[in-house]
C-alpha positions as CSV (number, residue, x, y, z in Angstrom):
1,M,3.0,24.8,-9.0
2,A,0.4,22.9,-7.0
3,I,-1.7,20.1,-8.5
4,S,-5.2,19.2,-7.5
5,A,-6.7,15.8,-7.0
6,E,-8.8,16.2,-10.1
7,E,-5.7,17.0,-12.2
8,V,-4.0,13.8,-10.8
9,L,-7.0,11.7,-11.7
10,A,-7.1,13.2,-15.2
11,E,-3.4,12.3,-15.8
12,I,-3.5,8.6,-15.0
13,G,-3.9,8.0,-18.6
14,P,-4.9,4.6,-20.2
15,V,-5.1,3.0,-16.8
16,Q,-8.5,4.6,-16.1
17,E,-10.2,2.5,-18.7
18,I,-8.9,-0.7,-17.2
19,L,-9.8,0.5,-13.7
20,D,-13.3,1.3,-14.8
21,A,-13.7,-2.2,-16.3
22,H,-12.6,-3.9,-13.1
23,D,-14.2,-1.6,-10.6
24,G,-10.8,-0.3,-9.5
25,V,-10.6,3.1,-7.8
26,V,-7.8,5.5,-7.4
27,T,-8.2,7.6,-4.3
28,V,-6.1,10.7,-4.1
29,L,-5.3,11.2,-0.4
30,D,-2.9,14.1,-0.6
31,T,-1.1,16.3,-3.1
32,S,1.0,18.5,-0.8
33,D,4.3,19.8,-2.2
34,G,4.0,17.8,-5.3
35,N,4.1,14.5,-3.3
36,I,1.1,12.6,-4.5
37,M,-0.3,10.1,-2.0
38,L,-2.6,7.5,-3.6
39,S,-4.6,4.4,-2.6
40,L,-5.7,1.8,-5.1
41,D,-9.1,0.5,-3.9
42,G,-12.2,-1.3,-5.0
43,G,-11.3,-4.0,-7.6
44,C,-7.6,-3.3,-7.1
45,T,-7.7,-4.8,-3.6
46,G,-6.1,-8.2,-3.8
47,C,-5.7,-8.1,-7.6
48,S,-2.5,-9.6,-8.8
49,S,-2.2,-6.9,-11.5
50,T,-2.2,-4.0,-9.0
51,P,1.6,-3.5,-9.1
52,M,1.5,-3.1,-12.9
53,T,-1.4,-0.7,-12.5
54,A,0.6,1.3,-9.9
55,M,3.6,1.2,-12.2
56,Q,1.7,2.8,-15.1
57,I,0.2,5.4,-12.8
58,Y,3.6,6.3,-11.4
59,Y,5.0,6.6,-14.9
60,S,2.1,8.8,-16.0
61,L,2.3,11.1,-13.0
62,K,6.1,11.4,-12.8
63,K,6.2,12.9,-16.3
64,L,4.5,16.0,-14.9
65,E,6.8,18.9,-13.6
66,A,4.5,19.5,-10.6
67,I,5.0,16.0,-9.3
68,N,8.0,15.2,-7.0
69,D,7.0,11.7,-5.9
70,V,4.1,9.3,-6.0
71,I,3.4,7.3,-2.9
72,F,1.0,4.3,-2.8
73,V,-0.2,3.9,0.8
74,N,-1.1,0.3,0.3
75,G,2.5,-0.5,-1.0
76,E,1.3,-1.4,-4.5
77,L,4.6,-0.3,-6.2
78,P,7.6,-2.4,-5.3
79,E,10.9,-0.6,-5.1
80,Y,12.3,-2.5,-8.1
81,M,9.4,-1.3,-10.3
82,R,10.0,2.3,-9.1
83,T,13.7,2.0,-10.0
84,F,12.8,0.6,-13.4
85,I,10.5,3.5,-14.2
86,D,13.0,6.1,-12.9
87,Q,15.8,4.6,-15.1
88,K,13.4,4.5,-18.1
89,M,12.5,8.2,-17.6
90,A,16.2,9.2,-17.2
91,K,17.0,7.3,-20.5
92,E,14.1,9.0,-22.3
93,S,15.2,12.4,-21.0
94,A,18.8,11.8,-22.2
95,E,17.6,10.8,-25.6
96,G,15.9,14.1,-26.0
97,D,13.3,14.6,-28.6
98,Q,11.8,11.1,-28.5
99,E,8.2,10.8,-27.3
100,P,8.0,9.0,-23.9
101,G,6.6,5.6,-24.3
102,E,4.0,3.7,-22.3
103,I,4.6,0.9,-19.9
104,V,2.6,-2.1,-21.2
């Protein structure tokens, strides 16, 4: 199942409010084959909180079945954060019926 850029932007969750307040912009560059390519622009450029923003976006999008991977072209998501989210999601999946949490 394909996902559109509009659907990606609708799924970034609570991060959008923070982005709006700080003039941050998520640019969807590609959604081919469930591999979402994003750029964090505007107020995100040079912001020390950008890796945390990317981590929350990654978490929100990886919960969707149509998403295989989320790639940040500006390198905003360090590998250790990606690993942390993947492990958290695996644990949530193993625990079954618990509602997935939010990264804060």
